[in-house]
N, C-alpha and C positions, 0 to 999 in steps of 0.2 A: 277439492280437490287439495288449497293448501296444507292443510291436516294429513293427507297423502307422503305427501313430496319433504314432510318434516322428520318421517316417521323413520326409525334411522335401520338402513337392511339388515341388521340383525334379527330385529323384534323378527316374532315366532307366524305375524303376518304374517311378515313380506315371504314369507322358503316360498322356494315355488309348492305344485303340489303332481307329483301324479300316481293316477290312479290303472290298474289293472292292466284295462283296455286298451289304457294305449300300447300297450308292451305286450298284447294277444294277437297271437297269426289266424287266429278265424274267425275275428272280427276283422269286417271293412271297413277302408277308412268311415264311413257316411258312420259306419260305428259308435269312430271314435280311436278308431288304431293308427297312433300317426307315427312313426317309424317303418319302411322298409319295409315289407314279405318276412324278405327274405333274412332279414337281421331279426322277425322277430324271433319271439317264444310259442308254446305251447300252453294256455291256461298258465298267463302265469299267476302267484298271487301277492297282495302285501305286503303281507310280514316277508316273503323272499326278497324284495324291491330292498323293504326297511335290508335284511340281512348286507345282501350285497354293499349296499351305500355305506353301512358303518362298517362292513373290514374292507374297504377304505378309503376311509378316512374323513367320511364325509356326515356332518351333523346332520343323526335323521329323527326320522317321532314317527309314531304308525298312528292315524287316527283312526281303531276301526268300525266302527257305527257309520261314516262316511261314505258316501251311496253314488257314481257313475252317473251322472242327468241321464246320459244316449243309454243306458244297462237297464233292458225292462227286463232281467232277473233276477231275482231279491234271494239267490239265496246266499249262505252265509258265505263261501265263497270265492262270489264276486262283489263280496263289499271289501271297505278298507283302501284308503291312503299314504299313499306317506310324506309326508311334506321334508322339503330335502333345503339348509340354505345353501344359499352362494356367493354370498357375497358378506365382507366378514362390512364390523360395525362403519370405520371408513369407503367403505368403498369396494373393498380391494378383491380382488377372491380368495372365496376360502382354497382354490388346488389350481393350482391354476390349468390340469388337463381339464377342467368340466368350466367353459367359461359359460354354457346354454345349458336351458331345458335337455337342446336335443342329444346336446351332448352326455348328459346324463342316461339321459334313454336310451343311449345306442349300445353303454359301456352296461346298467342294469341284463340289457337283455342278451349280451355278450357273457357275462356271466352266472345268469340264471340256473344254465342248462351243465355245469359246473360244480351245483351247488352239491356236499351228501344225499340231502332227501332227495332228489331228486333221483341221485348214480342209485339209492338204496330202493326206488320206488320202482325201479324199472327190475333190480330183482323178486322184490314182494309180489308184484305181476305174477310172475312166472311160479310160484311156490301159490296162489291164489286158482292160477290154471289146470293143477295139478292136481287139489281141494274138488275142481268141479266136475274134472271127470274121472277122477271117485265117484259121487256120488251117484254121478249118469254108471255105474257101474252097476251100483248099490239099487238104486232106481227096477235097470232092469229082472235081475235078480227077484223083485218082488212082482211083479207081473205077470214071470212064472206059474 
């Protein structure tokens, strides 16, 4: 334990971990959600969490092949975790507005729906619905 205390808070091993399941409103607390459901986001990805943290000025990096232990789904969408630096080498906070891991998680959950990738996906979904309707009409003609 003496070795753990001697390590600097700036070591990457000491960065906090944020898994997408922590912010997912589709998960229960037993399945790993760590913030209130009304503040959580629908199916966040580790890349989105990293983008939000980097945009605000936090030192964050993505570990793509890590998997949350409570996550039963092994799909690529659910993989990954983000390591975020909260404290500098002298022990002071990197950013004053993020004193704890919970503050980082709440901020990420608030900002992820505002990402360009999220707003563009809603527009793309409408187009795929229109294409789906067109293919149904084509199938109907073939049956006659």
